[in-house]
C-alpha positions in Angstrom: -50.5 20.3 127.3 -51.1 22.6 130.3 -54.3 22.4 132.3 -55.5 25.2 134.6 -56.5 23.4 137.8 -59.2 26.0 138.6 -61.0 25.3 135.4 -60.4 21.5 135.1 -64.1 20.9 135.6 -64.8 22.6 132.3 -62.4 20.4 130.4 -63.0 17.1 128.6 -63.7 14.4 131.1 -60.9 12.3 129.5 -58.3 14.2 131.4 -60.1 13.8 134.7 -60.4 10.1 134.2 -56.7 10.0 133.1 -55.6 11.7 136.3 -57.9 9.9 138.7 -55.4 7.2 139.7 -52.7 9.8 140.4 -55.0 12.0 142.4 -56.3 9.1 144.5 -52.8 7.8 145.1 -51.8 11.2 146.5 -55.2 11.8 148.3 -55.8 14.8 146.0 -59.0 16.1 144.4 -59.4 19.4 142.5 -60.8 22.3 144.5 -61.8 20.2 147.5 -60.3 17.9 150.2 -60.5 14.2 149.6 -60.6 12.1 152.8 -58.3 9.4 151.7 -56.8 6.3 153.1 -53.3 4.8 152.6 -52.6 1.1 152.7 -49.2 0.1 154.2 -48.1 -3.4 155.2 -51.6 -4.7 154.9 -53.1 -2.1 157.2 -55.5 0.8 156.2 -54.6 4.1 157.9 -56.0 7.5 157.3 -53.8 9.4 154.9 -53.1 13.2 154.9 -55.6 15.0 152.8 -54.4 17.8 150.5 -56.3 20.1 148.3 -55.4 21.5 144.9 -55.7 25.1 146.1 -52.0 26.0 145.4 -51.6 24.2 142.0 -50.4 26.5 139.3 -50.2 24.2 136.3 -50.6 20.6 135.4 -48.8 19.4 132.2 -49.7 16.1 130.5 -46.5 14.4 129.1 -47.1 11.8 126.5 -44.6 9.2 125.3 -41.2 10.8 124.4 -42.3 14.2 125.6 -41.6 13.2 129.2 -37.9 12.8 129.5 -36.7 16.2 128.0 -39.0 18.0 130.5 -37.7 15.9 133.4 -34.1 16.5 132.3 -34.7 20.2 132.0 -36.1 20.3 135.5 -33.1 18.4 136.9 -30.7 20.7 135.0 -32.4 23.8 136.5 -32.7 22.4 140.1 -31.2 24.5 142.8 -31.9 22.8 146.1 -33.0 19.1 146.0 -34.2 16.3 143.7 -36.0 13.2 145.0 -36.6 10.2 142.7 -38.4 6.9 143.2 -38.5 4.5 140.3 -39.2 0.9 139.7 -36.6 0.7 137.0 -33.6 3.0 136.2 -31.6 1.2 133.5 -28.4 2.9 132.3 -25.3 1.7 130.4 -22.8 4.2 131.8 -21.9 5.4 128.3 -23.5 6.6 125.1 -26.4 9.0 124.6 -29.4 6.9 125.7 -32.2 8.8 127.4 -31.6 7.2 130.8 -27.9 8.0 130.7 -28.6 11.6 129.8 -30.8 11.9 132.8 -28.1 10.2 134.9 -25.6 12.8 133.6 -28.0 15.6 134.6 -28.4 14.1 138.1 -24.6 13.9 138.4 -24.3 17.5 137.3 -26.9 18.6 139.9 -25.0 16.8 142.7 -21.8 18.4 141.6 -23.2 21.9 141.9 -24.5 21.1 145.4 -28.0 20.0 144.8 -29.2 17.2 147.2 -30.0 14.2 145.0 -31.9 11.3 146.7 -32.8 8.2 144.7 -35.0 5.3 145.8 -34.9 2.2 143.6 -36.8 -1.1 143.6 -35.1 -4.3 144.9 -36.7 -7.6 144.1 -36.7 -10.8 146.1 -34.2 -12.6 143.8 -30.7 -11.0 144.2 -29.5 -11.9 140.7 -32.6 -11.1 138.7 -32.2 -8.6 135.8 -34.1 -5.8 137.5 -31.9 -5.9 140.6 -28.7 -5.9 138.5 -29.8 -3.0 136.4 -30.9 -0.9 139.4 -27.8 -1.7 141.3 -25.5 -0.7 138.4 -27.3 2.6 138.0 -27.3 3.1 141.8 -23.6 2.7 142.0 -23.1 5.1 139.1 -25.2 7.7 140.9 -23.5 7.1 144.2 -20.1 7.7 142.7 -21.4 11.1 141.4 -22.6 12.2 144.9 -26.2 11.0 145.0 -27.8 9.4 148.1 -29.1 6.1 146.8 -31.5 3.7 148.6 -33.0 0.3 147.8 -36.4 -0.7 149.1 -37.2 -3.8 151.1 -37.2 -7.0 148.9 -40.5 -8.1 150.5 -42.4 -5.1 149.1 -42.5 -3.9 145.4 -42.0 -0.2 145.0 -43.7 0.4 141.7 -43.5 4.2 141.7 -42.3 6.3 138.8 -42.0 9.7 140.5 -39.6 12.7 140.7 -39.8 15.8 142.9 -37.7 18.8 142.1 -37.0 21.8 144.4 -40.1 21.2 146.5 -42.5 22.4 143.7 -42.4 20.3 140.6 -43.7 16.7 140.8 -43.5 14.2 137.9 -45.7 11.1 138.3 -47.1 8.6 135.9 -46.2 5.5 133.9 -42.6 6.3 132.7 -39.8 4.2 134.0 -36.3 5.4 133.4 -35.5 3.0 130.6 -34.8 3.6 126.9 -37.9 1.7 125.9 -40.2 3.7 128.2 -38.6 7.1 127.4 -38.3 6.7 123.7 -40.4 3.9 122.2 -43.3 2.9 124.4 -46.7 4.5 124.8 -46.5 6.0 128.2 -48.1 9.0 129.9 -47.2 11.0 133.0 -48.1 14.4 134.4 -46.0 17.3 135.8 -47.7 19.1 138.6 -46.5 22.5 139.8 -47.5 22.7 143.4 -45.6 23.0 146.7 -48.3 21.0 148.5 -48.2 18.1 146.0 -44.4 18.1 146.1 -44.4 18.0 149.9 -46.8 15.0 149.9 -44.8 13.2 147.2 -41.5 13.8 148.8 -42.9 12.8 152.2 -44.1 9.5 150.6 -40.6 8.7 149.3 -39.0 9.6 152.6 -41.5 7.3 154.4 -40.4 4.4 152.4 -36.7 5.2 152.9 -37.0 5.6 156.7 -39.2 2.5 157.3 -38.0 0.1 154.6 -35.0 1.6 152.7 -31.5 0.5 152.9 -28.6 2.7 151.8 -26.6 1.5 148.8 -23.1 0.7 150.2 -20.3 0.9 147.8 -18.3 -2.3 147.5 -14.7 -2.2 146.1 
């Protein structure tokens, strides 16, 4: 479902309420600047305000409609892909949705696209989430992706992808088979260079201040 940003105020209020958490998290508000604030490390600082003036489309992706659109964007990427996910669970074989996305990311890296992936790392080294993200991270790294883990002291609960500085996916979908195929989940795809720059900058801010490169161990 595509929404014209310039006429969003004429749409059912359901969509505005649906998008409100995403808009606030990015300091965005349709047709005007929202003076936002960002909380980092317990401190409140003024965030960069961005308007929706350059948005072309906003697509609501419900349940299983999300992953084919994300995969298609990755397959068509020409310059760069930035991902930040709480959970990216792959098996390294088979046709599960997360493994298909991993294969597309590997293909992108092979054709020269810069692939940057930030994954959650919990406080307990041997917990299931850490093992799953580490396994996927190693698979991505072997295929040429730049993989980072966040600081164990801070939970990175993002589910976000930015493709070619224009397409931003953000919402509730983790990259797991359950989330991509079976769960009730909802995300949005925003086509906007401004939103993409803000989202990519947010990912980079975590990488530069808290991230740790995944080091391959033989």
